N, C-alpha and C positions, 0 to 999 in steps of 0.2 A: 504494500500500500504506500503510495507516494506521500512525501512530507514536504513542508516548506520550511526553510531556514531563513530567518529575517534578522539582520543586524540593524538595530535601531539607531536613532540619533541623526538621521539625514532629513533635512528640510526638503519636502517635495517641491519641484519646480519644473514646469513644462506643459506640453499639450498632448492630449490623446483623443482618439475617436471613440465614440460610444457605439456599442453594438445594438442590433435589433433586440426588441423586448421579448424575452422568453415567454412571459405571461401573456403576450399578444400572439406570438408565433404559434404556440401550441393550439389554442382554440381555432386560429385561422387554418392551420393544417387540418384539424378535425373537420372544419367546415367545407374543405374541398370535397369531402365525401358526398355533399349535397348536389354537386354539379353533374350535368350530363355530358361533359366534355373535359378536355385537358385544362388545367389551371396552373399558372406560374406564380409562385410566391418568392419575393426577393427580400434581401436584408435579413435573412435568418441568422441568428447567432450560432456560432460553432460550439454547441453545448451537448452534454450527454443526454439530457432530456429530449432535445430535438432529434438526436440520432436514434433514441429509443422509439420516438413516435414514427420516424421514417421506417425503422425496422418493423414496427407493428404493421404498417401498411404493407411491407413486403410479405409478412406472414399471411396477410389477408388476400394476397394475390395481385396487389397493385405494385407496379415497378416504378418508383420515383426516379426521375433523371435529375442528377445534381450537377451543376456546373462549377467552375473553379471559384466563382464569387459566392458560392453557397446560395444560389437561387435554385429552387427545385420545381420541376414540372410534375404534376400528379394527374393521372387519368383514372378516375375511379370506376370507369366502365369495365375495367378488367378484374374487378373484385371477384374473388372465388369463395371466400368464407366470411361469415358475419360474426366471427368469434374473436374477442380480444383476450388472449390467454394470460393466465396468472403470472407466468415467469417473466413477462414483459411489464405487465401492469403493476406488479408489486413494487417496482422501483420508482413509480411516477404517478402521483395522484391525478395529473391532468389527463390521463388516459380515459377517465370517466367521460371526457368530452366527446368521445366517438359514439356514445350511447344515443343521444338525441338525433344526430345526423343519420345514423344507420337505420333507426326505427322509422324516421320520416321518409327516407329515400328508398329503402329496400324492404320496409315492412317488418323487420325483426332485427334483433341483436342479442348477443350473449357476451357480457363484459364482466371480467373478474372485478371483485371489489378492490379498490386501489390501495397503494401504499404511499411512500413518500416520507417527508420529514416528520419527526415525532414532536410536533409542537401543539398537541392538544386535539380535541375531538373536532373533526371536520366531516360531519355526517353527510351521506349521500341521499338522505330521505327527501330533501327538497327536490332533487333531480327526479326521483321516482314519483313523488306526488304531483309534480308539474306535468310529467308525461301521462300519468293516470288521468289528470284533469282533461287531457286531450284525447282520452279514449284508449290509451295503451293498456294492455293487460300485462302485468309484471309479476314475476315470482323471483324471490331471492332464495337460492338453494345451492348448497355445495360451494359457497364462496363466490357465486356468480349471480349477476343480475340478468335475468332472462326476460326480454321484453318483446311483445308483438303488437303491431298496430291493428286496430279494428278493421273490419271489412270496409273497404272504401278509403282507408287511410286515416291519418290523424286529423282531428277536428280542432279548429280554433277554440280557445278557452280564455276566460278571465282567471288569472292566478295571482294570489297574494303571497309573497315570500314573508314568512313570519320572522325570519332573520335575514339580514342582507347577505347574499351569497354571490360572489363573483362567478364562480364556475356554474352555480345553479342558474343564474341569469343567462349565462352564455349558452348552456345546454338547451334550455327551454326556448330561447330566442332562435337558435339554429333549427330546432324541430319545428317551430311555428312558421318558419320561412316557407315550408312546403305543405303546411297543414291547410285544410279547407276552411276558409272563412277567416275572421279576425281574431287575433289573440291580444290580450292586454295584460302586461306583466306589471304588477304594482309592488312597491317597495323593492324595486330592482336596484342592482348595484350600479353605481355611477362612474366607476373607474374608467380612465382613458383607454384601457385595454378592451373594455366592453364596447366603447365607441369605435375603436379600431376594427373589432370584429364586425360590428354593424356596418361600417363603411365597406368592408370587404364583401359582405353579403349583398349590399346595395350594388356594388360593382358587378356582381353576378346576376343582378336583376331582381333582388328581393325588395319588398316594399316595407320599410321600417322607418318609424319616426319616434322621436323622444329619447334616443340613446344619449346617455349623459345626464338624464333626469331620472327621477325615481319611478316614472311611468313610461313604459315602452310599448308602442302599438305596432303590431305586425299583421299585415294583410297577406295571407298565404298566396303563393303563386304556383302554377302547375310545374314549372321547371326553372332551374337556374343555369345560366350559360357560362361559357369560358370567360376568363378574365386574367389580367396580370395585376399584381398588387404588391406594394412595398410595405413591409412591417414597420411600425413606429419604433422610435428609439426607446431604449430601456431606461425608465426614470429612476429605478432603484440602483442600477449600475452608476448612473449619473450622480445620484446623491451620495453614493458610497465614496467615489473618488473626490467629491467636493468636501466631504467630512474628513477624509484622509489629509487633504490640503490644510484644513483648519486645525486638525490635531497636531500636525507637524510644524505649524507656523508658516507654512509655505504658500505657493501660488500655483494653482492648477487651472488650466483652461480646457474644458471638455467641448468637443465639436460634434456635429451631426446629432444634436439632441434638441430638446424642445423645452424652453424655460417655462412655458405655460402649464406644464403637467406636474410640476412639483413645487408649487408656490409656497405651500405650508413648510416644506423643508428649507427653502431659501430664506423665508422669514426667520426661522430659528437660527440659521447660520448668521444672518445679520445681527440677531439678538446676541449671539455668542461673540460678536465683535469683528466678524469678517466683512471685508469690502467685497460686495457682490455686484458684478456687472454682467449684462446679458445683451445678446444680439438675437437675430431671428432664429438661428440654429446653434448658438453657443452660449456657454456660461463660464465666467471666470470667478474664482474665489481667491482673494489675496489677504493673508493675515499679517503681512509686513513684519514677520518674525515674532508677533505677539502671541502670548498664551490665550486661549479662548476663555470666555466667561461661561459659567455654568448656566444651563437653561432648563426650564421645566417643560416636559413633553407629555402629551396625552394622546394615545393612538385612537383612531376612530375611522370609520369608512370614509372613502374619498368624498369630498375634497379636503377632509381634515388630514391630520398627520398620519402617514402610513405605518402600519405595524411592521412592514418590511424594512423600515429605517430606524426602528426603536433600538436595536442592538448597537448600531453604529453611534447613536447619540449617547448611549451609556459609556462607550469608549471615549467620546468627547468629554463628557462630564467627569470621567475618571481622572483626567489630567488638567481640568479647567480650574479657574479661580472661583471658589465658592462651592455651594451645594445645590444640586438639582434633583428634582423628583421626576421619575419616568413612570407613567401609569400605562399599563397594558390592558386594553379593554376588549381586544379581539380574540386572542388565544390565551388559554389559561396556563400554558406550560412553556412560556417563551422566555424564561430567565435562566435557562441552563448554562448560558455562557458566563453568567455572573461568577459561578464557582471557579471557572477557569481563570477569569480575570483576577480573582482573589490571589491566585498563585503568582501573579505578576505584581502584587502589591496594591491593587485597587481597593478603595474603601467604599464598599457597597453593602447596604443593608436591605434585604428584601422583606417586605411586609405585605402578604397577600399578593395583590396585583400591582404593587408599587415598589419600585427600586429607588432608595434614597442614596444618591451618589455624592460623596464628599471628595472634591478634587485633591489630588496630590501632585507635587511638582515633578516627581519621577516615578516611573514604573520600571521594573526590572525584568529582563528576559527570563523565560522559564519554559520547560516543556509543557505544552497544553494540547487539548484535544477538541476538535470541532464537533459540535453536537447537532447542528442543523445548518442550513444554508446561510442565513443572515447572521447567526451566531459566529460562524467561521469568519465572516467579513469583519466583525468587531474584533476578533482576535488578531487578524492581520493589521488592522488600523492601530491597535494598541501596541503591537510588536514594532511598528514603524517608529514609535516614539520611545520605546523602552530602552534602557541601558543594556548593552550586551546582546546575546543571541537568544532568539525565541524559536523553538522547534514546534511547529503545528502539525499534529497528526490527524489522520482521517480527513484529508482534504478533498476526498471525492465529493463531499458536500459542497465545497467551493466550486468545483468543476461543474456542478449542476446549474449554477447561476451566473458565473463570471467567466467570460471568454478571455483566455490568455492573461489571467490576472498578474502573473509574475512578469510577463513581457511588458505589459502596460505600466506597471509600477517601476520597472527598470528604466523605461523611457522617461519617467519623472525623477529618476535619480536614486530610487530605493535600492538598498542592498538586500536582494531577495533571490533565492534560488530554490529550485525543486530538486529533491533527491529521491531516487527510487526506494521503495520500502524493502 
């Protein structure tokens, strides 16, 4: 198992390009199953989860064609099996996203219950109930969700999400695109990735309005046609490198991104003392060598502060001036990185869903272990500012969400290298 070794103490300085958003690319890949012709998806990030989704398509009889720029062409007309097997699904929760498209387009699906990061309960019952509201007959047995469309296909429905669910909203929106009649999704997720998926579906001929609000209306169409689409930039990767700049007192410019999709994060960076400047597709954070000030953070669904940036801001507060409270309202098991940061000298007290972080001038390098995707990002950020060497184990979590993280950090001056396990 590969590890990262980071020698801290270097102030980051430079420019990097932001990759396509994993959390947008995965549902968009799933949505290609709805089309009755070939579809090209561009700006895919080179990540393990993307590779897994493409491998899943291969198992189903579809042969994706990938070019050197990691654009992929998918022709779902060659599909041979409507089963998403456990050995692929267990590593990636987003594989549940093929459920809605397969039932809507082919009338049935068999999808293993998903795996992924251990950050608390993320039930699939909303996906099931939404499809049942559209007439699907669903059984869960032997670790598989087995779904069939009613005679004549799925029917439009009004569905209220009793908790905001990004993948739930995406799955039901995709299914509704080919359902008969109108569907109205209330208390829908408002994330930019949901909007990106809606825009992709619209590019294929879907009739969708309201994406980005809490009520999405979909008028089902008979077919979706071929399209070419570019995945949006990754707002969490963007935020992670900007926080790394702030923690090290440095200056980082991120390009090929979108400042409008992480305004809550940029406001907190300004509060921490960073100079933040933006253009149409770039953001720069400059700390001018200063130590950041502690900030209070409360996670909530978009457009509020994202749960996927919580761990990175705990790392910021750990070396900041003052004390900051970080309140996690989305996932109940998302402070596992705190105990690894303690090994580096961080002063963090966890009380229920709140982490009270008292900044310290210096962290010390130590052997630590990544526990989930964003927790591993917080360990990397802390290691960049710690005295001496930090060895980060189980970095396969990092590779699920950050494309070429060591190369990008090296371009910014970091002393980081990957060593084989």
